[in-house]
Structures are given as structure tokens and as C-alpha cells.
ModelCIF file with pLDDT and N, C-alpha, C, O atoms, coordinates in Angstrom:
data_MODEL
#
_entry.id   MODEL 
#
_entity.id                         1 
_entity.type                       polymer 
_entity.pdbx_number_of_molecules   1 
#
_entity_poly.entity_id                      1 
_entity_poly.type                           'polypeptide(L)' 
_entity_poly.nstd_linkage                   no 
_entity_poly.nstd_monomer                   no 
_entity_poly.pdbx_seq_one_letter_code       MTILYLLLPLSLLFVLVIGVSLWWAVFNGQYDDTDNAGAAILRDDDGGQPSRD 
_entity_poly.pdbx_seq_one_letter_code_can   MTILYLLLPLSLLFVLVIGVSLWWAVFNGQYDDTDNAGAAILRDDDGGQPSRD 
_entity_poly.pdbx_strand_id                 A 
#
loop_
_entity_poly_seq.entity_id 
_entity_poly_seq.num 
_entity_poly_seq.mon_id 
_entity_poly_seq.hetero 
1 1  MET n 
1 2  THR n 
1 3  ILE n 
1 4  LEU n 
1 5  TYR n 
1 6  LEU n 
1 7  LEU n 
1 8  LEU n 
1 9  PRO n 
1 10 LEU n 
1 11 SER n 
1 12 LEU n 
1 13 LEU n 
1 14 PHE n 
1 15 VAL n 
1 16 LEU n 
1 17 VAL n 
1 18 ILE n 
1 19 GLY n 
1 20 VAL n 
1 21 SER n 
1 22 LEU n 
1 23 TRP n 
1 24 TRP n 
1 25 ALA n 
1 26 VAL n 
1 27 PHE n 
1 28 ASN n 
1 29 GLY n 
1 30 GLN n 
1 31 TYR n 
1 32 ASP n 
1 33 ASP n 
1 34 THR n 
1 35 ASP n 
1 36 ASN n 
1 37 ALA n 
1 38 GLY n 
1 39 ALA n 
1 40 ALA n 
1 41 ILE n 
1 42 LEU n 
1 43 ARG n 
1 44 ASP n 
1 45 ASP n 
1 46 ASP n 
1 47 GLY n 
1 48 GLY n 
1 49 GLN n 
1 50 PRO n 
1 51 SER n 
1 52 ARG n 
1 53 ASP n 
#
_struct_asym.id          A 
_struct_asym.entity_id   1 
#
loop_
_ma_qa_metric.id 
_ma_qa_metric.mode 
_ma_qa_metric.name 
_ma_qa_metric.software_group_id 
_ma_qa_metric.type 
1 global pLDDT . pLDDT 
2 local  pLDDT . pLDDT 
#
_ma_qa_metric_global.metric_id      1 
_ma_qa_metric_global.metric_value   83.60 
_ma_qa_metric_global.model_id       1 
_ma_qa_metric_global.ordinal_id     1 
#
loop_
_ma_qa_metric_local.label_asym_id 
_ma_qa_metric_local.label_comp_id 
_ma_qa_metric_local.label_seq_id 
_ma_qa_metric_local.metric_id 
_ma_qa_metric_local.metric_value 
_ma_qa_metric_local.model_id 
_ma_qa_metric_local.ordinal_id 
A MET 1  2 76.00 1 1  
A THR 2  2 87.00 1 2  
A ILE 3  2 89.00 1 3  
A LEU 4  2 87.00 1 4  
A TYR 5  2 91.00 1 5  
A LEU 6  2 93.00 1 6  
A LEU 7  2 94.00 1 7  
A LEU 8  2 94.00 1 8  
A PRO 9  2 94.00 1 9  
A LEU 10 2 96.00 1 10 
A SER 11 2 96.00 1 11 
A LEU 12 2 97.00 1 12 
A LEU 13 2 97.00 1 13 
A PHE 14 2 98.00 1 14 
A VAL 15 2 98.00 1 15 
A LEU 16 2 98.00 1 16 
A VAL 17 2 98.00 1 17 
A ILE 18 2 98.00 1 18 
A GLY 19 2 97.00 1 19 
A VAL 20 2 97.00 1 20 
A SER 21 2 96.00 1 21 
A LEU 22 2 94.00 1 22 
A TRP 23 2 94.00 1 23 
A TRP 24 2 95.00 1 24 
A ALA 25 2 90.00 1 25 
A VAL 26 2 89.00 1 26 
A PHE 27 2 91.00 1 27 
A ASN 28 2 91.00 1 28 
A GLY 29 2 83.00 1 29 
A GLN 30 2 80.00 1 30 
A TYR 31 2 79.00 1 31 
A ASP 32 2 81.00 1 32 
A ASP 33 2 79.00 1 33 
A THR 34 2 75.00 1 34 
A ASP 35 2 81.00 1 35 
A ASN 36 2 81.00 1 36 
A ALA 37 2 73.00 1 37 
A GLY 38 2 76.00 1 38 
A ALA 39 2 81.00 1 39 
A ALA 40 2 78.00 1 40 
A ILE 41 2 78.00 1 41 
A LEU 42 2 81.00 1 42 
A ARG 43 2 79.00 1 43 
A ASP 44 2 69.00 1 44 
A ASP 45 2 69.00 1 45 
A ASP 46 2 64.00 1 46 
A GLY 47 2 62.00 1 47 
A GLY 48 2 59.00 1 48 
A GLN 49 2 62.00 1 49 
A PRO 50 2 62.00 1 50 
A SER 51 2 62.00 1 51 
A ARG 52 2 66.00 1 52 
A ASP 53 2 56.00 1 53 
#
loop_
_atom_site.group_PDB 
_atom_site.id 
_atom_site.type_symbol 
_atom_site.label_atom_id 
_atom_site.label_alt_id 
_atom_site.label_comp_id 
_atom_site.label_asym_id 
_atom_site.label_entity_id 
_atom_site.label_seq_id 
_atom_site.pdbx_PDB_ins_code 
_atom_site.Cartn_x 
_atom_site.Cartn_y 
_atom_site.Cartn_z 
_atom_site.occupancy 
_atom_site.B_iso_or_equiv 
_atom_site.pdbx_formal_charge 
_atom_site.auth_seq_id 
_atom_site.auth_comp_id 
_atom_site.auth_asym_id 
_atom_site.auth_atom_id 
_atom_site.pdbx_PDB_model_num 
ATOM 1   N N  . MET A 1 1  ? 140.984 -123.551 -41.189 1.00 76.00 ? 1  MET A N  1 
ATOM 2   C CA . MET A 1 1  ? 141.180 -122.144 -41.470 1.00 76.00 ? 1  MET A CA 1 
ATOM 3   C C  . MET A 1 1  ? 139.861 -121.418 -41.675 1.00 76.00 ? 1  MET A C  1 
ATOM 4   O O  . MET A 1 1  ? 139.745 -120.234 -41.360 1.00 76.00 ? 1  MET A O  1 
ATOM 5   N N  . THR A 1 2  ? 138.875 -122.118 -42.197 1.00 87.00 ? 2  THR A N  1 
ATOM 6   C CA . THR A 1 2  ? 137.594 -121.460 -42.446 1.00 87.00 ? 2  THR A CA 1 
ATOM 7   C C  . THR A 1 2  ? 136.831 -121.192 -41.154 1.00 87.00 ? 2  THR A C  1 
ATOM 8   O O  . THR A 1 2  ? 135.937 -120.346 -41.129 1.00 87.00 ? 2  THR A O  1 
ATOM 9   N N  . ILE A 1 3  ? 137.174 -121.907 -40.075 1.00 89.00 ? 3  ILE A N  1 
ATOM 10  C CA . ILE A 1 3  ? 136.489 -121.668 -38.810 1.00 89.00 ? 3  ILE A CA 1 
ATOM 11  C C  . ILE A 1 3  ? 136.843 -120.284 -38.248 1.00 89.00 ? 3  ILE A C  1 
ATOM 12  O O  . ILE A 1 3  ? 136.072 -119.707 -37.480 1.00 89.00 ? 3  ILE A O  1 
ATOM 13  N N  . LEU A 1 4  ? 138.012 -119.755 -38.634 1.00 87.00 ? 4  LEU A N  1 
ATOM 14  C CA . LEU A 1 4  ? 138.401 -118.423 -38.174 1.00 87.00 ? 4  LEU A CA 1 
ATOM 15  C C  . LEU A 1 4  ? 137.484 -117.348 -38.726 1.00 87.00 ? 4  LEU A C  1 
ATOM 16  O O  . LEU A 1 4  ? 137.283 -116.314 -38.088 1.00 87.00 ? 4  LEU A O  1 
ATOM 17  N N  . TYR A 1 5  ? 136.934 -117.578 -39.890 1.00 91.00 ? 5  TYR A N  1 
ATOM 18  C CA . TYR A 1 5  ? 135.999 -116.612 -40.467 1.00 91.00 ? 5  TYR A CA 1 
ATOM 19  C C  . TYR A 1 5  ? 134.701 -116.541 -39.662 1.00 91.00 ? 5  TYR A C  1 
ATOM 20  O O  . TYR A 1 5  ? 133.973 -115.552 -39.752 1.00 91.00 ? 5  TYR A O  1 
ATOM 21  N N  . LEU A 1 6  ? 134.410 -117.558 -38.894 1.00 93.00 ? 6  LEU A N  1 
ATOM 22  C CA . LEU A 1 6  ? 133.240 -117.562 -38.030 1.00 93.00 ? 6  LEU A CA 1 
ATOM 23  C C  . LEU A 1 6  ? 133.590 -117.089 -36.619 1.00 93.00 ? 6  LEU A C  1 
ATOM 24  O O  . LEU A 1 6  ? 132.849 -116.312 -36.015 1.00 93.00 ? 6  LEU A O  1 
ATOM 25  N N  . LEU A 1 7  ? 134.720 -117.561 -36.104 1.00 94.00 ? 7  LEU A N  1 
ATOM 26  C CA . LEU A 1 7  ? 135.063 -117.266 -34.717 1.00 94.00 ? 7  LEU A CA 1 
ATOM 27  C C  . LEU A 1 7  ? 135.491 -115.820 -34.498 1.00 94.00 ? 7  LEU A C  1 
ATOM 28  O O  . LEU A 1 7  ? 135.188 -115.247 -33.451 1.00 94.00 ? 7  LEU A O  1 
ATOM 29  N N  . LEU A 1 8  ? 136.171 -115.230 -35.435 1.00 94.00 ? 8  LEU A N  1 
ATOM 30  C CA . LEU A 1 8  ? 136.623 -113.862 -35.264 1.00 94.00 ? 8  LEU A CA 1 
ATOM 31  C C  . LEU A 1 8  ? 135.463 -112.867 -35.172 1.00 94.00 ? 8  LEU A C  1 
ATOM 32  O O  . LEU A 1 8  ? 135.462 -112.056 -34.247 1.00 94.00 ? 8  LEU A O  1 
ATOM 33  N N  . PRO A 1 9  ? 134.486 -112.879 -36.064 1.00 94.00 ? 9  PRO A N  1 
ATOM 34  C CA . PRO A 1 9  ? 133.352 -111.964 -35.885 1.00 94.00 ? 9  PRO A CA 1 
ATOM 35  C C  . PRO A 1 9  ? 132.521 -112.262 -34.632 1.00 94.00 ? 9  PRO A C  1 
ATOM 36  O O  . PRO A 1 9  ? 132.018 -111.340 -33.990 1.00 94.00 ? 9  PRO A O  1 
ATOM 37  N N  . LEU A 1 10 ? 132.376 -113.534 -34.286 1.00 96.00 ? 10 LEU A N  1 
ATOM 38  C CA . LEU A 1 10 ? 131.629 -113.871 -33.072 1.00 96.00 ? 10 LEU A CA 1 
ATOM 39  C C  . LEU A 1 10 ? 132.335 -113.350 -31.819 1.00 96.00 ? 10 LEU A C  1 
ATOM 40  O O  . LEU A 1 10 ? 131.682 -112.847 -30.904 1.00 96.00 ? 10 LEU A O  1 
ATOM 41  N N  . SER A 1 11 ? 133.644 -113.465 -31.774 1.00 96.00 ? 11 SER A N  1 
ATOM 42  C CA . SER A 1 11 ? 134.365 -112.967 -30.601 1.00 96.00 ? 11 SER A CA 1 
ATOM 43  C C  . SER A 1 11 ? 134.317 -111.447 -30.545 1.00 96.00 ? 11 SER A C  1 
ATOM 44  O O  . SER A 1 11 ? 134.204 -110.887 -29.455 1.00 96.00 ? 11 SER A O  1 
ATOM 45  N N  . LEU A 1 12 ? 134.399 -110.768 -31.668 1.00 97.00 ? 12 LEU A N  1 
ATOM 46  C CA . LEU A 1 12 ? 134.277 -109.315 -31.679 1.00 97.00 ? 12 LEU A CA 1 
ATOM 47  C C  . LEU A 1 12 ? 132.889 -108.869 -31.251 1.00 97.00 ? 12 LEU A C  1 
ATOM 48  O O  . LEU A 1 12 ? 132.746 -107.876 -30.537 1.00 97.00 ? 12 LEU A O  1 
ATOM 49  N N  . LEU A 1 13 ? 131.878 -109.589 -31.676 1.00 97.00 ? 13 LEU A N  1 
ATOM 50  C CA . LEU A 1 13 ? 130.515 -109.286 -31.251 1.00 97.00 ? 13 LEU A CA 1 
ATOM 51  C C  . LEU A 1 13 ? 130.349 -109.508 -29.750 1.00 97.00 ? 13 LEU A C  1 
ATOM 52  O O  . LEU A 1 13 ? 129.677 -108.728 -29.076 1.00 97.00 ? 13 LEU A O  1 
ATOM 53  N N  . PHE A 1 14 ? 130.953 -110.559 -29.233 1.00 98.00 ? 14 PHE A N  1 
ATOM 54  C CA . PHE A 1 14 ? 130.899 -110.859 -27.813 1.00 98.00 ? 14 PHE A CA 1 
ATOM 55  C C  . PHE A 1 14 ? 131.564 -109.751 -26.995 1.00 98.00 ? 14 PHE A C  1 
ATOM 56  O O  . PHE A 1 14 ? 131.027 -109.332 -25.969 1.00 98.00 ? 14 PHE A O  1 
ATOM 57  N N  . VAL A 1 15 ? 132.720 -109.279 -27.440 1.00 98.00 ? 15 VAL A N  1 
ATOM 58  C CA . VAL A 1 15 ? 133.414 -108.190 -26.756 1.00 98.00 ? 15 VAL A CA 1 
ATOM 59  C C  . VAL A 1 15 ? 132.580 -106.918 -26.811 1.00 98.00 ? 15 VAL A C  1 
ATOM 60  O O  . VAL A 1 15 ? 132.525 -106.173 -25.832 1.00 98.00 ? 15 VAL A O  1 
ATOM 61  N N  . LEU A 1 16 ? 131.934 -106.660 -27.936 1.00 98.00 ? 16 LEU A N  1 
ATOM 62  C CA . LEU A 1 16 ? 131.087 -105.487 -28.070 1.00 98.00 ? 16 LEU A CA 1 
ATOM 63  C C  . LEU A 1 16 ? 129.901 -105.549 -27.114 1.00 98.00 ? 16 LEU A C  1 
ATOM 64  O O  . LEU A 1 16 ? 129.556 -104.540 -26.500 1.00 98.00 ? 16 LEU A O  1 
ATOM 65  N N  . VAL A 1 17 ? 129.279 -106.703 -26.977 1.00 98.00 ? 17 VAL A N  1 
ATOM 66  C CA . VAL A 1 17 ? 128.146 -106.871 -26.062 1.00 98.00 ? 17 VAL A CA 1 
ATOM 67  C C  . VAL A 1 17 ? 128.587 -106.656 -24.616 1.00 98.00 ? 17 VAL A C  1 
ATOM 68  O O  . VAL A 1 17 ? 127.877 -106.016 -23.840 1.00 98.00 ? 17 VAL A O  1 
ATOM 69  N N  . ILE A 1 18 ? 129.743 -107.181 -24.253 1.00 98.00 ? 18 ILE A N  1 
ATOM 70  C CA . ILE A 1 18 ? 130.255 -106.991 -22.894 1.00 98.00 ? 18 ILE A CA 1 
ATOM 71  C C  . ILE A 1 18 ? 130.549 -105.513 -22.641 1.00 98.00 ? 18 ILE A C  1 
ATOM 72  O O  . ILE A 1 18 ? 130.227 -104.992 -21.573 1.00 98.00 ? 18 ILE A O  1 
ATOM 73  N N  . GLY A 1 19 ? 131.148 -104.846 -23.601 1.00 97.00 ? 19 GLY A N  1 
ATOM 74  C CA . GLY A 1 19 ? 131.457 -103.431 -23.449 1.00 97.00 ? 19 GLY A CA 1 
ATOM 75  C C  . GLY A 1 19 ? 130.214 -102.575 -23.319 1.00 97.00 ? 19 GLY A C  1 
ATOM 76  O O  . GLY A 1 19 ? 130.174 -101.662 -22.494 1.00 97.00 ? 19 GLY A O  1 
ATOM 77  N N  . VAL A 1 20 ? 129.202 -102.856 -24.116 1.00 97.00 ? 20 VAL A N  1 
ATOM 78  C CA . VAL A 1 20 ? 127.955 -102.088 -24.053 1.00 97.00 ? 20 VAL A CA 1 
ATOM 79  C C  . VAL A 1 20 ? 127.239 -102.333 -22.732 1.00 97.00 ? 20 VAL A C  1 
ATOM 80  O O  . VAL A 1 20 ? 126.693 -101.400 -22.143 1.00 97.00 ? 20 VAL A O  1 
ATOM 81  N N  . SER A 1 21 ? 127.236 -103.558 -22.268 1.00 96.00 ? 21 SER A N  1 
ATOM 82  C CA . SER A 1 21 ? 126.552 -103.837 -20.996 1.00 96.00 ? 21 SER A CA 1 
ATOM 83  C C  . SER A 1 21 ? 127.291 -103.197 -19.819 1.00 96.00 ? 21 SER A C  1 
ATOM 84  O O  . SER A 1 21 ? 126.647 -102.742 -18.874 1.00 96.00 ? 21 SER A O  1 
ATOM 85  N N  . LEU A 1 22 ? 128.617 -103.152 -19.852 1.00 94.00 ? 22 LEU A N  1 
ATOM 86  C CA . LEU A 1 22 ? 129.360 -102.478 -18.801 1.00 94.00 ? 22 LEU A CA 1 
ATOM 87  C C  . LEU A 1 22 ? 129.120 -100.979 -18.856 1.00 94.00 ? 22 LEU A C  1 
ATOM 88  O O  . LEU A 1 22 ? 128.938 -100.346 -17.816 1.00 94.00 ? 22 LEU A O  1 
ATOM 89  N N  . TRP A 1 23 ? 129.115 -100.402 -20.042 1.00 94.00 ? 23 TRP A N  1 
ATOM 90  C CA . TRP A 1 23 ? 128.843 -98.976  -20.199 1.00 94.00 ? 23 TRP A CA 1 
ATOM 91  C C  . TRP A 1 23 ? 127.449 -98.638  -19.676 1.00 94.00 ? 23 TRP A C  1 
ATOM 92  O O  . TRP A 1 23 ? 127.267 -97.629  -18.994 1.00 94.00 ? 23 TRP A O  1 
ATOM 93  N N  . TRP A 1 24 ? 126.475 -99.473  -19.991 1.00 95.00 ? 24 TRP A N  1 
ATOM 94  C CA . TRP A 1 24 ? 125.108 -99.240  -19.533 1.00 95.00 ? 24 TRP A CA 1 
ATOM 95  C C  . TRP A 1 24 ? 125.032 -99.289  -18.009 1.00 95.00 ? 24 TRP A C  1 
ATOM 96  O O  . TRP A 1 24 ? 124.370 -98.457  -17.388 1.00 95.00 ? 24 TRP A O  1 
ATOM 97  N N  . ALA A 1 25 ? 125.712 -100.267 -17.411 1.00 90.00 ? 25 ALA A N  1 
ATOM 98  C CA . ALA A 1 25 ? 125.655 -100.403 -15.956 1.00 90.00 ? 25 ALA A CA 1 
ATOM 99  C C  . ALA A 1 25 ? 126.309 -99.215  -15.256 1.00 90.00 ? 25 ALA A C  1 
ATOM 100 O O  . ALA A 1 25 ? 125.802 -98.745  -14.237 1.00 90.00 ? 25 ALA A O  1 
ATOM 101 N N  . VAL A 1 26 ? 127.410 -98.732  -15.783 1.00 89.00 ? 26 VAL A N  1 
ATOM 102 C CA . VAL A 1 26 ? 128.113 -97.623  -15.143 1.00 89.00 ? 26 VAL A CA 1 
ATOM 103 C C  . VAL A 1 26 ? 127.318 -96.328  -15.275 1.00 89.00 ? 26 VAL A C  1 
ATOM 104 O O  . VAL A 1 26 ? 127.204 -95.578  -14.306 1.00 89.00 ? 26 VAL A O  1 
ATOM 105 N N  . PHE A 1 27 ? 126.775 -96.054  -16.438 1.00 91.00 ? 27 PHE A N  1 
ATOM 106 C CA . PHE A 1 27 ? 126.112 -94.776  -16.658 1.00 91.00 ? 27 PHE A CA 1 
ATOM 107 C C  . PHE A 1 27 ? 124.641 -94.760  -16.257 1.00 91.00 ? 27 PHE A C  1 
ATOM 108 O O  . PHE A 1 27 ? 123.999 -93.714  -16.345 1.00 91.00 ? 27 PHE A O  1 
ATOM 109 N N  . ASN A 1 28 ? 124.095 -95.877  -15.824 1.00 91.00 ? 28 ASN A N  1 
ATOM 110 C CA . ASN A 1 28 ? 122.729 -95.893  -15.315 1.00 91.00 ? 28 ASN A CA 1 
ATOM 111 C C  . ASN A 1 28 ? 122.684 -96.006  -13.798 1.00 91.00 ? 28 ASN A C  1 
ATOM 112 O O  . ASN A 1 28 ? 121.628 -96.295  -13.236 1.00 91.00 ? 28 ASN A O  1 
ATOM 113 N N  . GLY A 1 29 ? 123.803 -95.784  -13.130 1.00 83.00 ? 29 GLY A N  1 
ATOM 114 C CA . GLY A 1 29 ? 123.813 -95.723  -11.674 1.00 83.00 ? 29 GLY A CA 1 
ATOM 115 C C  . GLY A 1 29 ? 123.891 -97.061  -10.975 1.00 83.00 ? 29 GLY A C  1 
ATOM 116 O O  . GLY A 1 29 ? 123.561 -97.153  -9.793  1.00 83.00 ? 29 GLY A O  1 
ATOM 117 N N  . GLN A 1 30 ? 124.313 -98.090  -11.660 1.00 80.00 ? 30 GLN A N  1 
ATOM 118 C CA . GLN A 1 30 ? 124.393 -99.405  -11.036 1.00 80.00 ? 30 GLN A CA 1 
ATOM 119 C C  . GLN A 1 30 ? 125.439 -99.432  -9.919  1.00 80.00 ? 30 GLN A C  1 
ATOM 120 O O  . GLN A 1 30 ? 125.269 -100.151 -8.935  1.00 80.00 ? 30 GLN A O  1 
ATOM 121 N N  . TYR A 1 31 ? 126.508 -98.663  -10.060 1.00 79.00 ? 31 TYR A N  1 
ATOM 122 C CA . TYR A 1 31 ? 127.598 -98.684  -9.102  1.00 79.00 ? 31 TYR A CA 1 
ATOM 123 C C  . TYR A 1 31 ? 127.706 -97.379  -8.326  1.00 79.00 ? 31 TYR A C  1 
ATOM 124 O O  . TYR A 1 31 ? 128.791 -97.049  -7.847  1.00 79.00 ? 31 TYR A O  1 
ATOM 125 N N  . ASP A 1 32 ? 126.626 -96.633  -8.186  1.00 81.00 ? 32 ASP A N  1 
ATOM 126 C CA . ASP A 1 32 ? 126.684 -95.340  -7.522  1.00 81.00 ? 32 ASP A CA 1 
ATOM 127 C C  . ASP A 1 32 ? 126.855 -95.455  -6.010  1.00 81.00 ? 32 ASP A C  1 
ATOM 128 O O  . ASP A 1 32 ? 127.665 -94.726  -5.438  1.00 81.00 ? 32 ASP A O  1 
ATOM 129 N N  . ASP A 1 33 ? 126.135 -96.328  -5.360  1.00 79.00 ? 33 ASP A N  1 
ATOM 130 C CA . ASP A 1 33 ? 126.143 -96.385  -3.901  1.00 79.00 ? 33 ASP A CA 1 
ATOM 131 C C  . ASP A 1 33 ? 126.346 -97.820  -3.445  1.00 79.00 ? 33 ASP A C  1 
ATOM 132 O O  . ASP A 1 33 ? 125.405 -98.472  -2.995  1.00 79.00 ? 33 ASP A O  1 
ATOM 133 N N  . THR A 1 34 ? 127.561 -98.307  -3.559  1.00 75.00 ? 34 THR A N  1 
ATOM 134 C CA . THR A 1 34 ? 127.817 -99.696  -3.185  1.00 75.00 ? 34 THR A CA 1 
ATOM 135 C C  . THR A 1 34 ? 128.046 -99.862  -1.690  1.00 75.00 ? 34 THR A C  1 
ATOM 136 O O  . THR A 1 34 ? 127.831 -100.948 -1.154  1.00 75.00 ? 34 THR A O  1 
ATOM 137 N N  . ASP A 1 35 ? 128.484 -98.795  -1.001  1.00 81.00 ? 35 ASP A N  1 
ATOM 138 C CA . ASP A 1 35 ? 128.756 -98.918  0.436   1.00 81.00 ? 35 ASP A CA 1 
ATOM 139 C C  . ASP A 1 35 ? 127.479 -99.081  1.245   1.00 81.00 ? 35 ASP A C  1 
ATOM 140 O O  . ASP A 1 35 ? 127.423 -99.932  2.132   1.00 81.00 ? 35 ASP A O  1 
ATOM 141 N N  . ASN A 1 36 ? 126.468 -98.299  0.965   1.00 81.00 ? 36 ASN A N  1 
ATOM 142 C CA . ASN A 1 36 ? 125.219 -98.411  1.726   1.00 81.00 ? 36 ASN A CA 1 
ATOM 143 C C  . ASN A 1 36 ? 124.489 -99.710  1.427   1.00 81.00 ? 36 ASN A C  1 
ATOM 144 O O  . ASN A 1 36 ? 123.832 -100.264 2.309   1.00 81.00 ? 36 ASN A O  1 
ATOM 145 N N  . ALA A 1 37 ? 124.590 -100.200 0.213   1.00 73.00 ? 37 ALA A N  1 
ATOM 146 C CA . ALA A 1 37 ? 123.933 -101.467 -0.110  1.00 73.00 ? 37 ALA A CA 1 
ATOM 147 C C  . ALA A 1 37 ? 124.569 -102.625 0.656   1.00 73.00 ? 37 ALA A C  1 
ATOM 148 O O  . ALA A 1 37 ? 123.874 -103.546 1.085   1.00 73.00 ? 37 ALA A O  1 
ATOM 149 N N  . GLY A 1 38 ? 125.887 -102.577 0.827   1.00 76.00 ? 38 GLY A N  1 
ATOM 150 C CA . GLY A 1 38 ? 126.564 -103.629 1.577   1.00 76.00 ? 38 GLY A CA 1 
ATOM 151 C C  . GLY A 1 38 ? 126.325 -103.546 3.070   1.00 76.00 ? 38 GLY A C  1 
ATOM 152 O O  . GLY A 1 38 ? 126.282 -104.571 3.750   1.00 76.00 ? 38 GLY A O  1 
ATOM 153 N N  . ALA A 1 39 ? 126.168 -102.337 3.589   1.00 81.00 ? 39 ALA A N  1 
ATOM 154 C CA . ALA A 1 39 ? 125.977 -102.164 5.032   1.00 81.00 ? 39 ALA A CA 1 
ATOM 155 C C  . ALA A 1 39 ? 124.510 -102.261 5.429   1.00 81.00 ? 39 ALA A C  1 
ATOM 156 O O  . ALA A 1 39 ? 124.208 -102.355 6.619   1.00 81.00 ? 39 ALA A O  1 
ATOM 157 N N  . ALA A 1 40 ? 123.599 -102.242 4.479   1.00 78.00 ? 40 ALA A N  1 
ATOM 158 C CA . ALA A 1 40 ? 122.172 -102.286 4.804   1.00 78.00 ? 40 ALA A CA 1 
ATOM 159 C C  . ALA A 1 40 ? 121.789 -103.586 5.496   1.00 78.00 ? 40 ALA A C  1 
ATOM 160 O O  . ALA A 1 40 ? 120.891 -103.599 6.338   1.00 78.00 ? 40 ALA A O  1 
ATOM 161 N N  . ILE A 1 41 ? 122.450 -104.656 5.155   1.00 78.00 ? 41 ILE A N  1 
ATOM 162 C CA . ILE A 1 41 ? 122.117 -105.935 5.795   1.00 78.00 ? 41 ILE A CA 1 
ATOM 163 C C  . ILE A 1 41 ? 122.558 -105.940 7.256   1.00 78.00 ? 41 ILE A C  1 
ATOM 164 O O  . ILE A 1 41 ? 121.973 -106.647 8.077   1.00 78.00 ? 41 ILE A O  1 
ATOM 165 N N  . LEU A 1 42 ? 123.580 -105.161 7.584   1.00 81.00 ? 42 LEU A N  1 
ATOM 166 C CA . LEU A 1 42 ? 124.024 -105.091 8.970   1.00 81.00 ? 42 LEU A CA 1 
ATOM 167 C C  . LEU A 1 42 ? 123.108 -104.213 9.811   1.00 81.00 ? 42 LEU A C  1 
ATOM 168 O O  . LEU A 1 42 ? 122.981 -104.425 11.017  1.00 81.00 ? 42 LEU A O  1 
ATOM 169 N N  . ARG A 1 43 ? 122.475 -103.240 9.190   1.00 79.00 ? 43 ARG A N  1 
ATOM 170 C CA . ARG A 1 43 ? 121.565 -102.337 9.909   1.00 79.00 ? 43 ARG A CA 1 
ATOM 171 C C  . ARG A 1 43 ? 120.141 -102.874 9.952   1.00 79.00 ? 43 ARG A C  1 
ATOM 172 O O  . ARG A 1 43 ? 119.270 -102.256 10.563  1.00 79.00 ? 43 ARG A O  1 
ATOM 173 N N  . ASP A 1 44 ? 119.894 -103.995 9.325   1.00 69.00 ? 44 ASP A N  1 
ATOM 174 C CA . ASP A 1 44 ? 118.543 -104.526 9.222   1.00 69.00 ? 44 ASP A CA 1 
ATOM 175 C C  . ASP A 1 44 ? 117.993 -104.879 10.600  1.00 69.00 ? 44 ASP A C  1 
ATOM 176 O O  . ASP A 1 44 ? 118.636 -105.589 11.373  1.00 69.00 ? 44 ASP A O  1 
ATOM 177 N N  . ASP A 1 45 ? 116.802 -104.379 10.897  1.00 69.00 ? 45 ASP A N  1 
ATOM 178 C CA . ASP A 1 45 ? 116.139 -104.678 12.154  1.00 69.00 ? 45 ASP A CA 1 
ATOM 179 C C  . ASP A 1 45 ? 115.036 -105.695 11.862  1.00 69.00 ? 45 ASP A C  1 
ATOM 180 O O  . ASP A 1 45 ? 114.227 -105.500 10.955  1.00 69.00 ? 45 ASP A O  1 
ATOM 181 N N  . ASP A 1 46 ? 115.011 -106.750 12.614  1.00 64.00 ? 46 ASP A N  1 
ATOM 182 C CA . ASP A 1 46 ? 114.042 -107.817 12.374  1.00 64.00 ? 46 ASP A CA 1 
ATOM 183 C C  . ASP A 1 46 ? 112.679 -107.532 13.002  1.00 64.00 ? 46 ASP A C  1 
ATOM 184 O O  . ASP A 1 46 ? 111.879 -108.455 13.155  1.00 64.00 ? 46 ASP A O  1 
ATOM 185 N N  . GLY A 1 47 ? 112.401 -106.327 13.358  1.00 62.00 ? 47 GLY A N  1 
ATOM 186 C CA . GLY A 1 47 ? 111.093 -105.973 13.886  1.00 62.00 ? 47 GLY A CA 1 
ATOM 187 C C  . GLY A 1 47 ? 110.964 -106.174 15.375  1.00 62.00 ? 47 GLY A C  1 
ATOM 188 O O  . GLY A 1 47 ? 109.850 -106.346 15.868  1.00 62.00 ? 47 GLY A O  1 
ATOM 189 N N  . GLY A 1 48 ? 112.037 -106.160 16.100  1.00 59.00 ? 48 GLY A N  1 
ATOM 190 C CA . GLY A 1 48 ? 111.968 -106.258 17.563  1.00 59.00 ? 48 GLY A CA 1 
ATOM 191 C C  . GLY A 1 48 ? 111.693 -107.654 18.070  1.00 59.00 ? 48 GLY A C  1 
ATOM 192 O O  . GLY A 1 48 ? 111.071 -107.807 19.121  1.00 59.00 ? 48 GLY A O  1 
ATOM 193 N N  . GLN A 1 49 ? 112.125 -108.658 17.374  1.00 62.00 ? 49 GLN A N  1 
ATOM 194 C CA . GLN A 1 49 ? 111.945 -110.025 17.849  1.00 62.00 ? 49 GLN A CA 1 
ATOM 195 C C  . GLN A 1 49 ? 112.802 -110.237 19.101  1.00 62.00 ? 49 GLN A C  1 
ATOM 196 O O  . GLN A 1 49 ? 113.984 -109.890 19.102  1.00 62.00 ? 49 GLN A O  1 
ATOM 197 N N  . PRO A 1 50 ? 112.231 -110.793 20.149  1.00 62.00 ? 50 PRO A N  1 
ATOM 198 C CA . PRO A 1 50 ? 113.033 -111.028 21.366  1.00 62.00 ? 50 PRO A CA 1 
ATOM 199 C C  . PRO A 1 50 ? 114.070 -112.117 21.121  1.00 62.00 ? 50 PRO A C  1 
ATOM 200 O O  . PRO A 1 50 ? 113.858 -113.045 20.342  1.00 62.00 ? 50 PRO A O  1 
ATOM 201 N N  . SER A 1 51 ? 115.195 -111.972 21.810  1.00 62.00 ? 51 SER A N  1 
ATOM 202 C CA . SER A 1 51 ? 116.226 -112.973 21.657  1.00 62.00 ? 51 SER A CA 1 
ATOM 203 C C  . SER A 1 51 ? 115.865 -114.197 22.509  1.00 62.00 ? 51 SER A C  1 
ATOM 204 O O  . SER A 1 51 ? 115.110 -114.088 23.475  1.00 62.00 ? 51 SER A O  1 
ATOM 205 N N  . ARG A 1 52 ? 116.402 -115.341 22.145  1.00 66.00 ? 52 ARG A N  1 
ATOM 206 C CA . ARG A 1 52 ? 116.088 -116.599 22.839  1.00 66.00 ? 52 ARG A CA 1 
ATOM 207 C C  . ARG A 1 52 ? 117.251 -117.027 23.733  1.00 66.00 ? 52 ARG A C  1 
ATOM 208 O O  . ARG A 1 52 ? 117.617 -118.202 23.756  1.00 66.00 ? 52 ARG A O  1 
ATOM 209 N N  . ASP A 1 53 ? 117.815 -116.104 24.448  1.00 56.00 ? 53 ASP A N  1 
ATOM 210 C CA . ASP A 1 53 ? 118.963 -116.444 25.319  1.00 56.00 ? 53 ASP A CA 1 
ATOM 211 C C  . ASP A 1 53 ? 118.521 -117.122 26.558  1.00 56.00 ? 53 ASP A C  1 
ATOM 212 O O  . ASP A 1 53 ? 119.349 -117.476 27.397  1.00 56.00 ? 53 ASP A O  1 
#
């Protein structure tokens, strides 16, 4: 029973840390432009390397 006195505050602190980090990521622009970041690898040009066909 005494372990609950340790685990309950630790779990609440853990939830608080997760919430603050998610809030920070959302409001600092981490998720502003996810479409262009995903498509950038498809538009990547390797500098005109000739193909080896």
C-alpha cells in the first residue's frame, strides 16, 4: 500500500511532462508543414547523376 504513495505522484508527473512536451511541440510549429517535409524526399535531385541503365 505504501508503494502507491510513490507511484501516484510519479505517474502524475509523467503525464504532466508528456502534456507539456506535446503542448510545446504544437505551439512551436513542429507540426505546421508535414506534407512538404514528407514529399521533399521524392523531389530530391541527386545532382544530375547519370543513370546506369
